[in-house]
C-alpha positions as CSV (number, residue, x, y, z in Angstrom):
1,M,96.7,-32.2,-96.5
2,S,99.7,-30.5,-95.0
3,F,98.2,-27.2,-96.0
4,S,95.0,-28.1,-94.2
5,I,96.8,-29.2,-91.1
6,Y,98.8,-26.0,-91.2
7,Y,95.7,-23.9,-91.6
8,E,93.9,-26.0,-89.0
9,N,96.7,-25.4,-86.5
10,K,96.9,-21.8,-87.4
11,L,93.1,-21.4,-87.0
12,K,93.3,-23.3,-83.7
13,N,96.1,-21.0,-82.5
14,I,94.1,-17.9,-83.5
15,S,91.0,-19.4,-81.8
16,I,93.0,-20.0,-78.6
17,E,94.5,-16.4,-78.8
18,Y,91.0,-15.0,-79.4
19,N,89.6,-16.9,-76.4
20,K,92.5,-15.7,-74.2
21,S,92.0,-12.1,-75.4
22,R,88.2,-12.4,-74.9
23,E,88.7,-13.7,-71.3
24,S,91.2,-11.0,-70.6
25,F,88.8,-8.4,-72.1
26,Q,85.9,-9.8,-70.1
27,E,88.0,-9.8,-66.9
28,A,89.1,-6.2,-67.5
29,T,85.6,-5.2,-68.4
30,G,84.3,-6.9,-65.3
31,K,86.8,-5.1,-63.1
32,T,85.9,-1.8,-64.7
33,V,82.2,-2.4,-64.2
34,L,82.8,-3.5,-60.6
35,E,84.9,-0.4,-60.0
36,N,82.2,1.8,-61.6
37,V,79.5,0.1,-59.4
38,N,81.6,0.5,-56.3
39,E,82.2,4.2,-57.2
40,T,78.5,4.7,-57.9
41,I,77.6,3.1,-54.5
42,Q,80.1,5.4,-52.8
43,L,78.8,8.5,-54.6
44,K,75.3,7.5,-53.7
45,E,76.2,7.1,-50.0
46,T,78.0,10.5,-50.0
47,F,75.0,12.1,-51.8
48,Q,72.6,10.6,-49.2
49,K,74.8,11.9,-46.3
50,D,75.0,15.3,-47.9
51,K,71.2,15.3,-48.6
52,E,70.5,14.4,-44.9
53,A,72.8,17.1,-43.7
54,L,71.2,19.7,-46.0
55,E,67.7,18.6,-45.0
56,K,68.7,19.0,-41.3
57,S,70.2,22.4,-42.0
58,Y,67.1,23.4,-43.9
59,Y,64.8,22.2,-41.0
60,D,67.0,24.1,-38.5
61,L,66.9,27.3,-40.6
62,K,63.2,26.9,-41.2
63,T,62.5,26.5,-37.5
64,E,64.8,29.5,-36.7
65,N,63.1,31.6,-39.4
66,E,59.6,30.8,-38.0
67,G,60.8,31.8,-34.6
68,L,62.2,35.1,-36.0
69,I,58.9,35.8,-37.8
70,R,57.0,35.2,-34.5
71,D,59.4,37.5,-32.7
72,Y,59.1,40.1,-35.5
73,D,55.3,40.0,-35.3
74,K,55.4,40.4,-31.5
75,L,57.9,43.4,-31.7
76,K,55.8,45.0,-34.5
77,A,52.7,44.7,-32.3
78,Q,54.6,46.2,-29.4
79,I,55.9,49.0,-31.6
80,D,52.4,49.7,-32.8
81,S,51.1,49.7,-29.2
82,V,53.9,52.1,-28.1
83,K,53.2,54.4,-31.1
84,S,49.5,54.5,-30.2
85,E,50.4,55.2,-26.6
86,L,52.8,57.9,-27.7
87,E,50.1,59.5,-29.9
88,R,47.7,59.5,-26.9
89,S,50.3,61.0,-24.6
90,K,51.1,63.6,-27.2
91,S,47.4,64.5,-27.6
92,N,47.1,64.7,-23.7
93,F,50.2,66.9,-23.7
94,D,48.8,69.2,-26.3
95,K,45.6,69.5,-24.3
96,L,47.5,70.2,-21.1
97,Q,49.7,72.8,-23.0
98,N,46.5,74.5,-24.3
99,Q,45.1,74.6,-20.7
100,F,48.3,76.0,-19.4
101,K,48.3,78.7,-22.0
102,Q,44.7,79.5,-21.1
103,V,45.5,79.7,-17.4
104,R,48.6,81.8,-18.1
105,D,46.6,84.2,-20.2
106,S,43.9,84.3,-17.5
107,L,46.5,85.0,-14.9
108,A,48.0,87.7,-17.0
109,S,44.5,89.3,-17.5
110,A,43.9,89.0,-13.8
111,D,47.2,90.5,-13.0
112,Q,46.4,93.4,-15.3
113,E,43.0,93.8,-13.6
114,I,44.6,93.7,-10.2
115,S,47.1,96.4,-11.3
116,R,44.3,98.5,-12.7
117,L,42.3,98.1,-9.5
118,A,45.3,98.8,-7.3
119,G,45.8,102.0,-9.3
120,K,42.2,102.9,-8.8
121,V,42.6,102.2,-5.0
122,N,45.6,104.4,-4.9
123,E,43.7,107.1,-6.7
124,L,40.8,106.9,-4.3
125,C,43.1,107.0,-1.4
126,S,44.7,110.1,-2.8
127,R,41.3,111.7,-3.1
128,L,40.4,110.7,0.4
129,K,43.6,112.3,1.7
130,T,42.8,115.5,-0.1
131,Y,39.4,115.6,1.7
132,N,41.1,115.0,5.0
133,A,39.5,111.8,5.8
134,D,40.7,109.9,8.7
135,E,40.1,106.7,7.0
136,K,43.1,104.5,6.4
137,C,43.7,103.3,3.0
């Protein structure tokens, strides 16, 4: 019987130690789980704040981009209009330049004709003088 009391006490002590270790383990595990949960909650809150900030930045950039696209389209339309106006002006300038050349050429021809006729008048006046005409030239 003394062996059984000894083993019974030994088993009881082991059982008590086991229960203490188990409680200590459960307490440590509970603290670790609680810390992990708190850390997860904190990470989730940080993630949510970052997500909201990114969504706001995205919305702001999207709005700005849409405005820039509208401005670009307006400027492109203005450039196309100015190019068209420039082409019309260039066409008108070319027409005016051609008319100017025609007038200049006509004036040059007229000037030559005047010079030729003036020469003829001088020749006729010379002839009249040779015939002693009293007519003034």
